[in-house]
C-alpha positions in Angstrom: 66.6 -10.2 -70.9 64.0 -10.8 -68.2 62.8 -14.3 -67.9 59.1 -14.9 -67.6 58.0 -16.2 -64.1 56.5 -19.6 -64.3 52.8 -19.6 -64.0 51.3 -20.7 -60.7 50.6 -24.3 -60.6 46.8 -24.6 -59.8 46.9 -28.3 -59.7 44.8 -29.4 -56.8 47.7 -31.2 -55.4 50.0 -28.2 -55.5 50.8 -26.0 -52.4 49.6 -22.7 -54.0 46.2 -24.3 -54.7 46.0 -25.5 -51.0 46.8 -22.0 -49.7 44.3 -20.4 -52.0 41.6 -22.9 -51.0 42.3 -22.3 -47.2 42.1 -18.6 -47.6 38.8 -18.9 -49.5 37.5 -21.3 -46.8 38.4 -18.9 -44.0 36.7 -16.0 -45.8 33.6 -18.1 -46.2 33.6 -19.0 -42.5 34.0 -15.4 -41.5 31.2 -14.3 -43.8 29.0 -17.1 -42.4 29.7 -16.1 -38.8 29.0 -12.4 -39.5 25.7 -13.4 -41.2 24.7 -15.5 -38.2 25.6 -12.8 -35.7 23.7 -10.2 -37.8 20.7 -12.4 -37.9 20.7 -13.1 -34.2 21.1 -9.4 -33.4 18.2 -8.6 -35.7 16.0 -11.3 -34.1 16.8 -10.0 -30.6 16.0 -6.4 -31.7 12.7 -7.5 -33.2 11.8 -9.4 -30.0 12.7 -6.4 -27.8 10.6 -4.1 -29.9 7.7 -6.6 -29.9 7.9 -6.9 -26.1 7.9 -3.2 -25.7 5.0 -2.7 -28.0 2.9 -5.5 -26.3 1.2 -4.2 -23.2 1.9 -6.2 -20.0 -1.2 -7.6 -18.4 -1.4 -6.0 -14.9 -5.2 -5.8 -14.4 -7.0 -8.3 -12.1 -10.7 -8.5 -12.7 -13.4 -9.6 -10.2 -17.0 -10.4 -11.1 -19.8 -12.0 -9.1 -23.4 -13.2 -9.5 -23.5 -13.9 -13.2 -26.4 -16.3 -12.7 -29.6 -16.3 -14.8 -32.7 -15.0 -13.1 -35.0 -17.7 -11.7 -38.8 -17.5 -12.1 -39.4 -17.3 -8.4 -37.0 -14.3 -8.1 -39.0 -12.4 -10.7 -42.0 -12.4 -8.4 -40.3 -9.8 -6.2 -37.6 -8.4 -8.3 -37.7 -6.7 -11.8 -35.8 -8.2 -14.6 -33.8 -6.1 -17.1 -32.2 -8.1 -19.9 -30.1 -9.8 -17.3 -28.7 -12.7 -19.4 -27.7 -10.2 -22.0 -26.0 -8.0 -19.4 -24.0 -11.0 -18.2 -22.8 -11.8 -21.7 -21.8 -8.2 -22.3 -19.9 -8.1 -19.0 -18.0 -11.3 -19.7 -17.2 -10.1 -23.2 -15.9 -6.9 -21.9 -13.7 -8.6 -19.3 -12.3 -10.9 -22.1 -11.7 -7.8 -24.3 -9.6 -6.2 -21.6 -7.4 -9.3 -21.4 -6.7 -9.1 -17.6 -3.9 -11.2 -16.2 -6.3 -13.1 -14.0 -10.1 -13.3 -13.5 -11.8 -14.1 -10.2 -15.5 -15.2 -10.2 -17.0 -14.8 -6.7 -19.8 -17.2 -6.7 -23.3 -17.8 -8.2 -21.8 -18.3 -11.6 -25.1 -19.9 -12.6 -28.7 -20.1 -11.3 -28.5 -23.8 -10.4 -25.0 -25.2 -10.4 -26.2 -28.8 -10.4 -27.8 -28.4 -13.8 -25.1 -28.7 -16.6 -27.3 -26.8 -19.1 -27.1 -23.7 -17.0 -23.3 -23.4 -17.5 -23.3 -22.6 -21.3 -22.6 -18.8 -21.0 -19.8 -19.4 -18.5 -18.4 -22.3 -20.6 -18.1 -20.0 -23.6 -16.4 -17.4 -21.5 -13.9 -19.9 -20.1 -13.2 -21.2 -23.6 -12.4 -17.7 -24.8 -10.1 -17.0 -21.8 -8.3 -20.3 -22.3 -7.6 -19.4 -25.9 -5.8 -16.3 -24.7 -4.2 -18.0 -21.7 -6.1 -15.9 -19.2 -6.4 -17.8 -15.9 -9.9 -17.8 -14.4 -10.5 -18.8 -10.8 -13.8 -19.1 -8.9 -15.5 -20.0 -5.6 -18.9 -21.5 -4.8 -21.9 -19.4 -4.2 -25.3 -20.6 -2.8 -26.8 -21.0 -6.3 -23.8 -23.1 -7.4 -24.7 -25.8 -4.8 -28.5 -25.3 -4.9 -30.6 -28.5 -4.8 -27.5 -30.8 -4.9 -24.2 -29.8 -3.4 -22.6 -32.9 -4.9 -23.7 -32.3 -8.4 -22.9 -28.5 -8.1 -19.4 -29.2 -6.9 -18.9 -31.8 -9.7 -19.9 -29.2 -12.4 -17.7 -26.6 -10.7 -14.6 -28.9 -10.7 -15.1 -29.6 -14.4 -14.8 -25.9 -15.1 -12.2 -25.0 -12.5 -10.2 -28.2 -11.9 -7.3 -26.4 -10.1 -9.6 -24.6 -7.6 -10.5 -26.3 -4.3 -14.3 -26.2 -3.5 -13.6 -25.1 0.1 -10.6 -22.8 0.1 -7.4 -21.9 -1.7 -4.9 -19.1 -2.4 -4.1 -17.6 -5.8 -1.2 -15.0 -6.1 -1.2 -12.5 -9.0 1.4 -9.7 -9.3 2.4 -9.9 -5.6 -1.3 -9.8 -4.6 -2.5 -12.8 -2.7 -6.2 -13.6 -3.1 -7.7 -15.9 -0.5 -10.9 -17.7 -1.9 -13.2 -19.1 0.8 -16.4 -21.1 1.0 -19.1 -19.2 2.9 -22.0 -21.7 2.3 -21.9 -22.5 6.0 -25.4 -24.2 5.8 -24.0 -26.7 3.3 -20.7 -27.3 5.1 -20.3 -29.8 8.0 -19.0 -28.7 11.4 -15.7 -30.4 10.6 -15.4 -28.7 7.2 -16.1 -25.3 8.8 -13.5 -25.9 11.6 -10.9 -27.1 9.1 -11.4 -24.1 6.9 -11.0 -21.8 9.9 -7.7 -23.4 10.8 -6.5 -23.3 7.2 -7.6 -19.6 6.9 -5.7 -18.5 10.0 -2.5 -20.4 9.0 -2.7 -19.0 5.4 -3.0 -15.5 6.8 0.1 -15.9 9.0 2.2 -17.4 6.2 1.2 -14.8 3.6 1.7 -11.9 6.1 5.4 -12.9 6.6 6.0 -13.7 2.9 8.2 -11.0 1.4 6.9 -11.8 -2.1 3.4 -10.8 -1.1 2.6 -7.1 -0.9 -1.2 -7.3 -0.2 -3.8 -9.8 0.7 -7.4 -9.7 -0.6 -10.0 -12.0 1.0 -13.0 -13.2 -1.0 -16.1 -15.2 -0.3 -19.6 -15.2 -1.7 -21.7 -13.9 1.2 -21.2 -10.3 2.2 -20.3 -9.6 5.8 -21.9 -6.2 5.5 -24.7 -5.3 3.1 -27.9 -3.1 3.1 -29.6 -5.4 0.6 -33.3 -5.9 1.7 -33.1 -9.4 0.1 -30.0 -11.0 1.7 -28.6 -8.5 4.2 -25.3 -9.0 6.1 -23.9 -12.5 6.9 -23.2 -12.9 10.6 -21.4 -16.1 9.9 -18.8 -14.4 7.6 -18.5 -11.7 10.3 -17.7 -14.5 12.8 -15.4 -16.7 10.8 -13.6 -14.5 8.3 -13.7 -10.9 9.3 -11.6 -11.0 12.6 -8.6 -12.6 10.9 -8.8 -10.2 8.0 -8.9 -7.2 10.4 -5.9 -8.3 12.5 -3.6 -9.3 9.6 -1.4 -6.4 8.5 -1.3 -7.1 4.8 -5.0 -7.7 4.4 -6.4 -4.6 2.8 -9.6 -5.5 0.8 -12.5 -7.9 1.4 -14.6 -8.6 -1.8 -17.9 -10.4 -1.9 -21.0 -10.8 -3.9 -24.4 -12.3 -3.0 -26.1 -8.9 -2.6 -26.8 -7.8 -6.2 -25.5 -4.2 -5.8 -22.3 -2.2 -5.4 -21.5 -1.3 -1.8 -18.4 0.0 -0.1 -17.9 -0.1 3.6 -14.9 0.7 5.8 -14.4 -1.1 9.1 -11.4 -0.5 11.4 -9.7 1.4 8.5 -10.1 -1.5 6.0 -12.3 -1.8 2.9 -15.2 -4.1 2.2 -16.8 -4.3 -1.2 -20.0 -5.9 -2.5 -19.9 -6.4 -6.2 -22.8 -8.6 -7.0 -23.6 -6.9 -10.3 -22.7 -9.6 -12.8 -26.2 -10.1 -14.2 -28.4 -11.3 -11.3 -31.7 -9.4 -10.6 -30.8 -6.0 -9.0 -31.6 -5.9 -5.3 -33.0 -2.8 -3.5 -31.0 -1.4 -0.6 -32.3 -0.2 2.8 -31.4 3.5 2.6 -32.4 4.0 6.3 -30.1 1.3 7.6 -28.4 2.2 10.9 -25.5 -0.1 10.2 -22.1 0.8 8.9 -22.5 3.7 6.3 -22.1 2.9 2.6 -19.3 5.1 1.2 -20.5 4.5 -2.3 -24.1 5.7 -1.5 -24.3 7.6 -4.8 -23.0 4.8 -7.1 -25.6 2.2 -7.7 -25.4 0.8 -11.2 -27.4 -2.3 -12.1 -24.6 -4.3 -13.8 -20.8 -3.9 -13.1 -17.5 -5.7 -12.5 -14.3 -4.7 -10.7 -10.7 -4.3 -11.7 -7.6 -3.9 -9.6 -4.1 -2.8 -10.7 -1.0 -2.7 -8.5 1.4 0.2 -9.0 4.2 -0.3 -6.6 2.6 -0.1 -3.1 -0.7 1.3 -4.4 -3.8 -0.7 -5.4 -6.0 1.1 -7.8 -9.5 -0.3 -7.4 -12.1 0.6 -10.1 -15.7 -0.4 -10.8 -16.8 -0.5 -14.5 -20.5 -0.3 -15.1 -22.8 -1.2 -18.1 -24.5 1.9 -19.4 -28.3 1.9 -18.8 -28.9 1.7 -22.6 -26.5 -1.3 -22.9 -24.4 0.7 -25.3 -21.1 0.0 -23.6 -19.1 0.3 -20.4 -17.9 3.2 -18.4 -15.4 3.6 -15.6 -17.3 4.4 -12.4 -16.4 4.4 -8.7 -12.7 4.1 -7.9 -10.4 4.5 -5.0 -6.7 3.8 -4.1 -5.3 1.7 -1.3 -1.8 2.3 0.0 -0.8 -1.3 1.1 2.1 0.0 3.2 0.2 2.7 5.2 -3.1 0.6 5.0 -5.0 3.7 4.0 -7.5 4.1 1.2 -8.7 7.2 -0.6 -11.8 7.5 -2.7 -10.8 9.1 -6.0 -14.1 9.5 -7.7 -17.6 8.2 -7.9 -20.8 9.1 -9.8 
């Protein structure tokens, strides 16, 4: 007759109970580890998908002469909802969410007056909310009447930017920002800036992390504007170093309220003073360097640059005459290795 096996002793102090408890604990630990691993893999997958779906900011935007028209300017030049145009341009730049914005002078009509900065302040606040860096340089209007007060107001808005000169690098593109208000600068300041400029060009030209150099100041070395014309001082102090430096491929300025494109010694010079200032007429019979963009003369516009490997795609965006929106306009490519540019299209 078979004897019944004794029932397992499940007393907490018994060995079978300890073994059962240890197995259960190991199983719980295994399940917990699998759950954590699954959660981490899921989180990584979500992050990768989110990164792939979020466009990478590659566009660099440039705008110049966003100042309000002054009464004395209206005597000779015609106004055209200029302050509205400036707000629309800055709103469009913000909407595009570029990786960096460069403002090339004459941000306001009179930089020494704090009340003139309201529109720019609103734009800067919006960009800061999206972590979009905005850099600037000083134009003649920014230091008008009082250089000291103008520079003080400038530094409040752009605390990281030097009022004389500095370098900013975005996506392997070095942008040199210079002060071309030579009538306001002392002889020592002009000499120091020239030395700094030449040293910066040499250092950037041998830096393997830099693919291209863009030089910016406010006053245009070449312009057919009947109001401001070309700046001989910029031709003297800034253009020679730009032309002889291999990586330098584009010189961008404002001051002349128009869009102009010149090519000197195989390198490109742009005037983009269409940020809202009163549009300036051009001398169509000028015997100076020919304007390549002779058929593209919008009243209000800004510039974008995108780097695709060794190619810089340069494109102007203009505000439609009826103020209904923006349209892509004149564009060209620059091969930063071959130092050649090709105009792709213009209106």
